[in-house]
N, C-alpha and C positions, 0 to 999 in steps of 0.2 A: 664292460660296465660303462654306463653313462658318466660323462665327466662330472656332472653335478652330484650324482650319487657318490662317486669316488671322493669328491671333496667333503661331502657330508660325513661319510664313514671315516675317512682319514682324520678329519678334524675332530670328530667325536672321540675316536680312540686316543688322539693326542691329549685332549682335555681330560678324558677319563683318567688317564695315567698321570698326567702332569698335575692336575688339581687333586688327584687321589693321593699323591705323595705328600702334598701340603697338608691334607687332612690327617694323614698318618703321622706326620711329624708334630703338628700343633694341637691336635685334639686330645682330650683327656682319656687316659687309660687305653690308648692304642698300643700295639706292639712296638711301633716305631716312635713313640712319644719322645720329643726333645732330642731327636737324633741329628738335627742340625742342617746347616745350609749346604754342606757338601752333598748330603743325601738328596736334598731338594733339587739342586742344580744338576746332579748326575741323572736323577730319574727324569727330569724334564728333558734333558738331552736325549735320553733313550726313548721317551715318549714321542719326540719329534721323529726319531729314527723309525719307530713303528708306523706312525702316520704316513711318512714318506714311502716306506716299503709297500704299504697297502695301496695307497692312492697313486703313486708315481707312474705305474705303467698305463694308467687310464687318463689321468687329468694333468699330470706334471706335478702333482702334490704341492700345490701352493700352500694350502692349509691356513692362509693368512691373506686378507685382502690387500695388504700393502705390498706383499710379494707380487700379486697380480697387478697392482697399480704401478709398481716400479718397472716391471717388465713391459707393461703397456707404454709407459712413458719412453722407454728405451727401444720401442718398436719391436719387441720380442714376444708380444702377446696381443691378441685381438681385443680391442676395447669393447666390442660387442659382447664378449664373454664375461666381462668384469662384473656386472650386476648379478648374474646368475651364480658365479663363483662366490661372491661375497655373501649372497643369501644362503647358499648351501653351507658355507663355512660358519655363518652365524647360527643356523639351526643345529649344525653338528656340535658347536661349542655348547649350546644350551642343553642338548641331549646328554653330552658327556658329563656336564656339571650336575644335571639332575640325577644321573646314576651315582655320582660320587656321594651326593646327599643321601640317597636311598641306602647305599652300602654302609655309610658311616653314621646313619641316623642316630643310633644309640649313643655314639660318642659326641655328636653335636649336642644332643640333649643333656649329656653329662657335663659338658663344658659350660662354665658360667661366664667366662670372659667374652663379651660380644665381639671384640676385635678378633679374637682367635676363631670365633664362629664364622666371621666374614672372610678370613684369610684364605680358606680353600676355594673361594669363589672368585673374588676380584683382587686386583693389586691395590696397594696403598703405600704411601711414602713413609720411610723411617722417620724423617723430619719434614714436616709440611712447609714447603716453600714453592709456590707455584712456578716461579721462574726456573729454579734449579731442578725441580721435578720434571718440568717440561723439557729442559735441556737434556736431562738424563735419558728420557724416552727418545728424543731426537737422535742423540749420539748412538745409543744402543741399536736403534733401528737402522741408522745409516750404516753402521758396521755390518749388520745382518745383510742388508740388501746389496751393498757394494761388493761384499765378498761373494754373495750368491751369484752375481754376474760372472765371476771367474770360476764358479763351480759348475754352472749349468751349460747345457748345449745351446745352440744358436736360437732355438725356439723351445717353448714349454707349453704343454697342454694342447698340442696339435696332433693331428693324425700322422703328420710327417715325422714328428719327433716326440712321441708320448712320454718317454722315460726321461726324468729330469736331469740325471747326472751321467748318463751314458754307460753305467756299469751295473745296472740292475740294483739288487739289494746292497751291494758293496758301495754303490754310488751314494747311498743315503748316509754313510758314515761321516763324510766331511761336513755336511750341514749339521749333523748331531754334535760333532766336536765344536762347530762354530757357535751353536746355541749354548753349549756347555761353557765355553770360555767367556761369552758375553755375560752369562749369569754369574760366574765366579768373579769376573773383573769389574763389571758395571752394574750388576743387579742389586747391590746392597742399598741403593738409595730409594728405588721405587718398586722393587720386585720385578723389574724388567718385563713389562707386558709385551713390548715390541710387536704387538698384534692386537688391533682393535677388537676383533671378535673374541679373542681369548679373554679379554676383560669384560666387554659389554654383554656377551651371551650369558656367562655365569652370574654377572651382576643382576641381570634381569631375572634369572632363576632365583637368586637370593631374595629379590624383592617380592616374588609371588608365592614362594613356598610357605607352608604354615609351620615354620620352625619355632620351637620353644625358645623364648628369650632372645629373639633374633637381633634386635637393634637396627641401626641405620645401614642402608645399602651404599652409602657414601656417594650419592649422586653429585654432590658439589665438587668431587674430585674426578668424576668419570670422564670429563672432557679431555683431561691430560693424556691418558693412555689411548685416546682416539686421535687427537690432533698431533701429538708428538710423533707417533709412527707415520702418519701421513706426510708430515714435513720431512722427517728423516728419510723416508723412502723416495720422495720426490727429489731431494738433494742428491742422494746416492745415484739415482738414475740420470740426473742432469750432468753430474760429474763424469759418470761412465760414458755418456754420449760425447762429452767434451774432449775426453782423452783417448777414446777408442778410434 
């Protein structure tokens, strides 16, 4: 499978399942309505597992442009591949999010609260404070990328070492646990985007679909889950280079 197709499919599956659980928990009259944060964080971790298992043997399963960025800064990934990876990840995130809307359309229509309608698409802060919200995304992403350096093989997304964690499907479990603990421990402030396309792609879909009673797509906040992960990933990569 082509590396870009693998990133598209892997990211699409991750967003379908990750944003799907948010829809199941927050939208009106679903089977999982109001089942809580543990359900969301657990399913998101498993969604990452699924994406990594599918894309890992072909592309290294970055599924996130700041994974690609951090690895490139640390000389573990070819900079020339970064734009293509990011584009595939963004389109995959948009596709997965669109499918969530189609699957849960009746429940989106039945839900009156505009904030709950937006929640299955993009992240938002529990308390709006740009400084602390940005810091939350920086720290969460830093943890993600810094630990990934110790989970991955020497290279990712290359013909020489296509599998990200060296253990096939079992190798995807550590990164799933990593995402799980980040969500449980650090996700309560901003919803832990820790991935620009995870937030931007679905936010674009929210803006363009003809959803009943949709409300704002929150573009005044959208820069935080983009800039925060970029900073966090860069800091993690630079620290890894300094101590390795």
